[in-house]
Structures are given as C-alpha cells and as structure tokens.
N, C-alpha and C positions, 0 to 999 in steps of 0.2 A: 378149579380143581374141585372134585367131588367131595362130598361130606365124608365119606369113607376115607378118603386119602388125607384130608386135613385132620381128622381124628387120629389116623395112624401117625402123622408127622408130629402130633402132641405126645404121644406115648414116650418117646426118649428123654423130652424134657421133664416129663412126670418122674419117670424112673431117676433121673439125675437128682431131682427135688427129693424124692424118697431117700436116696442115699445120704444126701445133706442133713436129713432129720435124724440119721441114726445116732449121732452123739447125744442128742437131746434125749432120745427114747432110750438109749443105752445108760445114760446118767439116771434117768427116772427109774428104769427097771432095776438097777443096782440098789439105789435108795430104797425103793418099794420093797423089793425081794429080801434085802439084809435087815431092813427096819425093824423086823420082828426079834432081831438079836439084840437090839438095845431098847432103852426107855423111849416110850413115845414122845415124838417132838411136840412141844407146846407152842401152839399158834393163837394169836388173836385176830378176829375178823370183825368186820363192820357191816351191818345192814343199813346203808346209807339212803335213806328216803328223801326225795324231793318232789317239785311239782311235775317233773317229767318221769317219775317212776323211782326206780331203784338203780344204784350204781353198780355196774359189774366190771370185772376186770378179765381180759383174755390174757392168760399166762404164755409165756415163752416158751418154757420146757415142754408142758403138756397143754397144747394149745386149746383150751377149753375155757368157756366163761365160768367165772366163779365170784364169790364175795371177795372183795380186796382185803388184804391183811397180811400177816407173816409172823415171824417168830420174834418175840421180846429178846432185846439185848441186855446184858448185864448193866449197861449204862442207863437204861430206862428207869425211871423212878417206880413206875407201876404199870400195870396193864393199859390203863388209858393213855398214858405218855407213850407207850410201845405202838398203841393202836394209831394215835395221832401222827407219830413218826412214819410208820408203815405206809398210812394212806396218803400221806404227802409225798412221799417217795414214788408210790405207785401211780396216784392219781393227778398230783398237783394241788389237790384241794386240802385245806385246813378244815378239819372236822372237830365237833364236840362229841366225845363219847357219852352216851347216856346209860340207860338201864341195861343190865345183863339179860340176854335173851335165854341163854343156856350154856351147858358145857356138852360138847359132843365128843365122846370116847370113840375113836374109830380104830378098830384093831384090823390085822391083815395087811394088805398092800398100802404102803406110805402111811402106816400107823401113826396117828397124832391124837392129841387132845386140843380141840379148838374151843376157845372160849369167844362166844358171838355177843356182840354189843349192839343195841340200836344207836344210831348215830344221825347227826345232821351236818351238813356242809355249812361252814360259817363264812368262809373266804376262799380265794385261790381260783385259778382257771384250769379247768380240765384239759389234762395232756397226759400222753403215755409215758411210761417210765421204762428203765432198763429190763426190769422182769415182766412188764406189761406192755406189750407192743400196741394194745388197743384198750381204751376205756370207753364206756359209754353208759347213758342213762337208758334203761329200757322201761317201756310201759309194764305196769304189773300184768296187764292183760295179754300181753304180747312177749313173753321171755324168750330167749333164743332156744332153740331146740338142741343147742350144744352147751347149755348149762349143766354142768355136772350134777348128776342126780342127788349126790349128798349135799349139795347146797341149797336145793329147794326146800328141804325140812326147815333148816334155820330161818329161811325167809318166810316160809308159812308160820313159823312159831313167833317170829317178830311181828307179823301182820296181825296175829292173834292177840298179842298183848299177854298180860297176866304174869303169873310168877316165873321165874327162871326155871328151866327144865334141865334134867340130865338124861341125856340119850346114849345108848350103847348102840353102835353100828358096826358091822363087819364088812370090809371092802375085800371081797374074794375075786375068784376068776371072772365072773360075770361083770363085776366093777372094771377090772383090768381091760376087758373087752370093750365095755362100753366107752371108757376113756380113749382108748386108742382109735376106735371108730370115729369118735367125735373130733379127735385130734386130726385125723387125716382128712374128715370132711372139711374142717375149717382150713387146713394148709392148702388143699386142692381147690377149693372154691375162692379163696383170697389170694392166691398166687404168692403166699409167703414163701421166702427161702428156706 
C-alpha cells in the first residue's frame, strides 16, 4: 500500500478520536468560559525537583504538561497538606512542601489563583493517577514542547530562588489556542483515546 493510501486510511481513526475528545474539550470550555462569572478557583502546585529534573504531570482533560497540584479541600489542614494530598493522588509520590515560590493570579480563561511551592519527593513510587494519565521527570534542559506556557514562569521563579513573587497573568484567546494546539499534538502523537 502506498504512503498516501496508508495516510488516508488513518484519517477516519483520527476523526473518531477527535470526536471522543469533545466531552473533555466541552467541559474545559464551559469551565473556562464561565469561570469569569465566579470567584477565581484556588489551587496549589508544586515544583518538585529531583536528580532527574522536574516532575511534570500530563492532564487528562487538557492534555498538556503542567506542574502537579490541585484545589485544596475543606478537610485539608492547610495548603501544605493539600499539596501533599494532591501530589500523592496525581503522582504516587509523598512530597515535603517547602518555601512558597509565589502566587500567580490568572484571569481570563480558566481563571484561578495558584500558590506554587518548592517541594521535594521523600517517598513513594512514580505512577499516573485518575486526573493525570502520565507523570514524568523532565530534565530542566529538555522540557516538553507541550508544557503549558503559564507553568514555565513558576518553574523559572522556583529555580531563581529568592522571595515569593506575586504575578498577574491574563489567559486570553492566544492562551486558549496554544492549549488546544498542544492538547491535539499530545493526543494525536500518543494515540490517547
């Protein structure tokens, strides 16, 4: 079979995969589009550094690499406890939360306030979780091209050290397009359903 025929034969499967992604994209679009109507969501995230680089998680709904973390629950004693719980759920690792890197107030699409902490892994075995189909250590010199751009700044701030920062960022149309492009690139290249 010629290369052109093989490529043409793949397209129906790709279209079916695109259709299967619609629920994830629709949910993200609804949360992101109407997020401006409510108070920004609070999240905690960790910059976990180790001998193999930095720990990143690939999200299920917007399949892009990012710093692991999530929303604190009322049952969490404090932000550090929330971060320990979230990273255990998402990566299988038990971490120790360290110094605050900063607070990142993001308006626009998927508005939220992320408090990012330096962390170190103390035990556990790296494994994916229900919200993170893949987790991996990435060398700082070779971060994935599909690392969401708004996660690079906290990583750079953590590497620089120093006092906690307060950053205001707006995630507009360009951020939406970038996230969608990265999501499709990851899904098409990995064969994710």
